[in-house]
Every structure is written in structure tokens, then in C-alpha cells.
Backbone bond lengths (Angstrom), bond angles and torsions (degrees), N, CA, C in turn:
res aa  C-N    CA-C-N  psi(-1)  N-CA   C-N-CA  omega(-1)  CA-C   N-CA-C  phi
1 M - - - 1.480 - - 1.490 111.04 -
2 V 1.450 111.37 -42.63 1.531 117.41 -175.48 1.542 105.00 -68.63
3 L 1.217 122.11 -41.87 1.412 126.35 -177.89 1.551 112.07 -61.48
4 A 1.345 113.03 -43.34 1.529 115.02 175.20 1.482 112.76 -65.64
5 S 1.305 119.40 -38.01 1.452 123.03 175.45 1.458 112.50 -62.27
6 A 1.338 119.29 -40.82 1.391 123.64 179.37 1.514 110.47 -65.32
7 I 1.300 114.55 -44.10 1.495 118.91 179.59 1.558 110.51 -62.83
8 V 1.302 118.40 -42.14 1.422 121.68 -178.96 1.554 106.59 -64.67
9 F 1.275 116.46 -45.84 1.459 118.15 -179.09 1.522 111.81 -61.35
10 A 1.383 114.24 -42.54 1.507 114.97 179.00 1.496 112.97 -61.72
11 V 1.292 115.51 -46.15 1.490 123.22 -174.77 1.633 108.12 -66.72
12 S 1.339 112.00 -38.04 1.497 114.75 177.31 1.560 109.91 -69.57
13 L 1.346 114.54 -36.06 1.459 112.36 178.79 1.525 113.84 -68.32
14 V 1.232 111.83 -37.23 1.564 114.40 176.16 1.518 112.12 -64.00
15 L 1.299 117.13 -39.45 1.440 119.73 176.28 1.552 110.51 -63.99
16 G 1.314 116.96 -42.18 1.457 119.90 176.24 1.506 111.94 -62.79
17 A 1.370 114.62 -38.69 1.522 116.72 -179.35 1.491 109.12 -70.80
18 L 1.359 116.38 -34.76 1.480 121.00 176.37 1.623 108.99 -54.27
19 G 1.266 112.34 -49.32 1.552 117.63 -177.12 1.462 108.12 -60.46
20 I 1.333 120.83 -44.39 1.463 125.53 -174.09 1.598 104.79 -69.10
21 Y 1.301 116.91 -45.43 1.489 122.16 -178.50 1.570 105.16 -57.82
22 V 1.281 119.30 -47.08 1.497 118.96 -175.57 1.489 112.49 -68.80
23 G 1.423 118.26 -40.38 1.391 121.32 168.33 1.425 118.02 -58.47
24 A 1.338 120.51 -46.21 1.427 123.14 176.34 1.499 118.68 -63.54
25 R 1.427 109.98 -36.72 1.484 119.66 176.62 1.514 111.54 -61.05
26 V 1.372 112.07 -46.03 1.492 117.50 -176.38 1.465 111.27 -72.41
27 I 1.364 119.60 -43.12 1.483 122.06 -174.42 1.507 116.37 -82.05
28 V 1.331 115.05 -45.96 1.523 115.85 -175.74 1.538 110.73 -119.49
29 G 1.245 121.26 1.52 1.449 126.21 179.79 1.523 114.96 72.26
30 A 1.300 119.01 19.86 1.393 122.39 -179.66 1.496 108.55 -80.31
31 G 1.365 119.65 129.37 1.381 119.04 -171.08 1.570 112.62 -127.30
32 D 1.366 117.93 38.12 1.440 120.76 177.01 1.452 115.38 -109.82
33 F 1.359 117.79 110.90 1.443 123.45 -173.02 1.583 110.23 -68.42
34 D 1.291 116.99 -36.29 1.428 120.25 178.26 1.553 108.95 -59.98
35 H 1.277 115.71 -41.55 1.492 121.71 175.29 1.508 111.45 -55.39
36 A 1.268 110.29 -48.60 1.533 118.85 -177.54 1.592 109.52 -65.60
37 I 1.281 118.50 -34.06 1.512 118.14 176.52 1.521 111.37 -63.56
38 V 1.311 112.54 -50.54 1.461 120.04 176.86 1.533 113.20 -54.56
39 T 1.326 113.52 -47.63 1.547 120.26 179.13 1.504 107.33 -60.48
40 A 1.252 119.91 -45.43 1.491 125.53 -177.36 1.673 107.76 -63.66
41 L 1.282 115.88 -41.30 1.393 116.09 -178.87 1.523 112.15 -69.86
42 I 1.334 114.12 -43.47 1.474 118.12 174.95 1.420 114.70 -62.46
43 G 1.389 118.33 -42.69 1.424 126.71 175.07 1.511 111.84 -54.84
44 A 1.353 113.40 -46.64 1.489 117.47 -177.70 1.550 112.78 -65.08
45 L 1.428 113.53 -39.47 1.448 117.30 -178.60 1.578 109.39 -72.37
46 V 1.337 119.02 -37.92 1.456 118.05 174.92 1.481 113.57 -63.97
47 W 1.346 115.09 -44.20 1.511 121.65 176.57 1.482 110.19 -55.50
48 A 1.335 115.17 -43.16 1.549 115.53 179.34 1.417 114.79 -66.47
49 V 1.394 117.56 -44.88 1.451 122.50 -179.44 1.535 112.29 -63.98
50 V 1.327 116.66 -44.73 1.448 120.02 -179.41 1.617 107.84 -68.62
51 G 1.351 115.10 -43.79 1.386 114.61 174.27 1.559 118.61 -58.59
52 F 1.303 112.53 -35.63 1.466 117.67 176.26 1.493 112.89 -63.20
53 F 1.291 117.99 -39.43 1.488 120.88 -172.96 1.617 108.31 -87.69
54 V 1.222 117.58 -39.75 1.564 118.80 -176.98 1.475 113.77 -123.94
55 G 1.314 121.68 5.39 1.468 119.92 -177.74 1.425 114.40 -69.99
56 W 1.318 119.85 -15.64 1.458 123.81 179.95 1.518 111.74 -78.12
57 I 1.297 120.20 -11.39 1.478 124.15 -178.91 1.464 107.49 -83.94
58 P 1.359 117.59 118.20 1.470 117.79 -174.80 1.498 110.75 -61.12
59 F 1.321 114.61 140.51 1.437 127.26 -177.21 1.515 114.95 63.64
60 L 1.357 116.38 -52.80 1.429 120.52 -174.94 1.551 114.33 -69.27
61 G 1.415 116.82 -37.76 1.407 119.46 179.44 1.541 111.25 -63.41
62 P 1.334 121.64 -58.09 1.425 120.39 177.31 1.524 114.97 -56.75
63 L 1.331 119.66 -35.15 1.374 126.78 175.40 1.572 112.84 -60.89
64 L 1.319 113.09 -41.92 1.483 117.65 177.64 1.507 111.96 -69.43
65 A 1.374 115.65 -41.01 1.425 119.46 172.87 1.528 114.28 -56.07
66 L 1.324 115.81 -44.11 1.443 120.96 -179.56 1.554 110.28 -68.07
67 V 1.301 120.55 -34.33 1.428 121.99 177.78 1.554 110.82 -70.96
68 A 1.381 112.35 -34.31 1.544 115.92 174.17 1.522 108.93 -62.97
69 Y 1.291 116.33 -42.78 1.503 120.12 -179.43 1.574 112.26 -57.76
70 V 1.336 111.32 -44.13 1.463 117.95 -177.03 1.540 106.28 -73.79
71 V 1.251 123.78 -29.62 1.521 126.30 173.65 1.500 106.48 -59.57
72 I 1.341 121.51 -47.42 1.368 125.75 -176.60 1.596 109.29 -62.54
73 I 1.296 115.74 -41.81 1.538 117.33 176.86 1.505 112.48 -66.63
74 N 1.372 110.16 -37.40 1.533 115.49 -178.93 1.565 108.43 -65.56
75 V 1.297 115.38 -39.97 1.460 119.82 -179.83 1.506 113.30 -70.01
76 R 1.294 118.68 -38.97 1.490 124.89 -177.27 1.499 114.25 -81.68
77 Y 1.312 115.81 -20.74 1.526 110.76 -178.47 1.646 105.79 -126.95
78 P 1.362 111.92 159.35 1.458 113.64 -178.45 1.441 109.86 -83.14
79 A 1.320 117.72 86.69 1.425 120.16 -179.96 1.590 106.37 -151.55
80 D 1.379 107.61 165.56 1.439 113.23 177.25 1.577 108.48 -91.06
81 W 1.293 120.24 -172.55 1.491 119.82 -173.44 1.511 109.80 -69.55
82 T 1.331 119.68 -36.02 1.459 121.02 179.90 1.543 109.86 -63.41
83 A 1.331 115.78 -47.34 1.434 118.27 175.91 1.521 116.75 -60.41
84 A 1.325 113.83 -41.77 1.464 117.84 174.37 1.475 113.57 -55.11
85 A 1.371 112.53 -48.75 1.492 117.30 178.04 1.499 113.20 -61.54
86 M 1.268 117.46 -35.52 1.499 122.84 175.16 1.506 112.50 -65.95
87 I 1.320 114.05 -40.42 1.471 117.28 176.65 1.577 110.86 -63.00
88 G 1.263 116.50 -38.90 1.437 122.15 177.33 1.520 112.19 -68.32
89 V 1.337 120.82 -38.07 1.403 122.40 177.37 1.595 110.82 -67.15
90 I 1.309 113.23 -47.89 1.442 117.67 -179.96 1.554 112.54 -65.01
91 A 1.385 117.10 -31.19 1.466 121.28 172.27 1.487 110.10 -64.88
92 W 1.317 114.99 -47.31 1.526 117.25 177.54 1.425 113.12 -61.20
93 V 1.296 121.88 -42.05 1.458 123.00 -178.01 1.568 111.21 -69.96
94 T 1.306 115.52 -41.86 1.440 124.41 175.38 1.567 109.70 -57.73
95 V 1.311 121.06 -48.40 1.455 120.22 178.89 1.543 111.08 -71.14
96 L 1.305 119.32 -36.61 1.460 117.64 173.53 1.534 114.38 -55.88
97 I 1.332 111.62 -40.82 1.561 114.82 -175.29 1.502 105.71 -69.98
98 V 1.390 120.96 -45.92 1.391 123.11 -177.62 1.541 108.71 -59.62
99 L 1.323 117.98 -54.25 1.518 123.19 179.77 1.517 111.27 -56.60
100 W 1.352 118.04 -36.14 1.455 119.04 -179.95 1.449 108.71 -65.98
101 V 1.356 119.66 -43.70 1.424 124.17 -177.75 1.546 108.02 -64.18
102 L 1.284 118.16 -48.97 1.475 124.89 -175.05 1.555 108.83 -65.26
103 A 1.340 118.73 -37.16 1.497 122.22 176.06 1.444 112.88 -70.40
104 A 1.437 114.70 -37.46 1.465 121.14 175.93 1.647 111.42 -60.15
105 L 1.348 111.63 -34.49 1.431 117.90 -178.29 1.561 110.63 -82.29
106 G 1.333 115.53 -10.01 1.466 117.49 -175.93 1.384 116.69 82.06
107 L 1.360 120.81 16.44 1.494 128.44 -172.81 1.622 108.75 -92.25
108 T 1.257 119.71 -26.76 1.488 117.52 -172.16 1.569 110.72 -156.08
109 G 1.220 112.97 165.77 1.495 120.41 169.72 1.516 108.95 -81.78
110 F 1.309 120.51 -171.15 1.373 131.24 -174.13 1.401 114.40 -104.50
111 G 1.351 123.90 70.15 1.497 125.72 -178.15 1.502 111.01 -163.25
112 A 1.364 113.18 155.42 1.475 115.81 175.15 1.546 108.20 -154.14
113 V 1.313 118.85 148.54 1.433 122.84 176.78 1.568 108.23 -90.64
114 G 1.281 114.41 137.47 1.452 118.15 176.43 1.559 115.70 99.99
115 V 1.228 115.51 -2.86 1.436 120.88 174.07 1.574 106.74 -136.10
116 P 1.352 118.97 112.22 1.477 119.17 -177.34 1.503 110.88 -60.55
117 G 1.313 111.65 152.45 1.453 119.91 171.81 1.466 116.34 77.40
118 T 1.376 115.94 10.91 1.525 120.09 -179.89 1.573 107.40 -120.45
């Protein structure tokens, strides 16, 4: 059971990193996948912590968690706030597309670590 959870976490983290990598590549030209993996991991941890403390507040809680996620992207990539938000949006769309394809093929469920809302 632990091994299966670790595999799911690792695959989800790679999918989240893929989304961030694509977003960062398109918006700021950053092309380091290792950097995207670390960003996805930090973003997932920050999202979880912020969500734990304020996620229960309707509308404001999820919004603060999303802002925290964009702050991580803004800190980790050479971009302004708009570019960081755009990286996050492209990451989210990229992961949704990949997950939709994998789910349609019956290979996975619909979720990923490192990109909020997936």
C-alpha cells in the first residue's frame, strides 16, 4: 500500500512538474525540468499548508492558497506577477489535458501533485 501511494505521488509530481515546465518554457523561456519538479513540490507543500490553515474559509481560503502557489512560481522563476500567474494557468491547462488523455485511456484517475485544482 505504501509503495502504491509513493508511485502515485511520484507520477503525480512529475505531471505537475511537466505543467510548470511547459508554462515556464512558454512564458519566460526557462527550460530546466529539475527546477520545475522542485517548484511543483514546494508549490504542493505550500498549497497544502495554506489550505490547512485557511482553506475552510469560503472563497477566501482557496484564493489565498492559489495566491501562495503563484508566489512560489514568482519566487522560483524570473518573472513578474502576471507572468507567474500565466505560468500557473498554463501548468493547470497542460496537466488537465494530460490527465484527460490518460483517464480516457483508462490509465489513471484525474489528479496531480504540484498543480492546484487537479
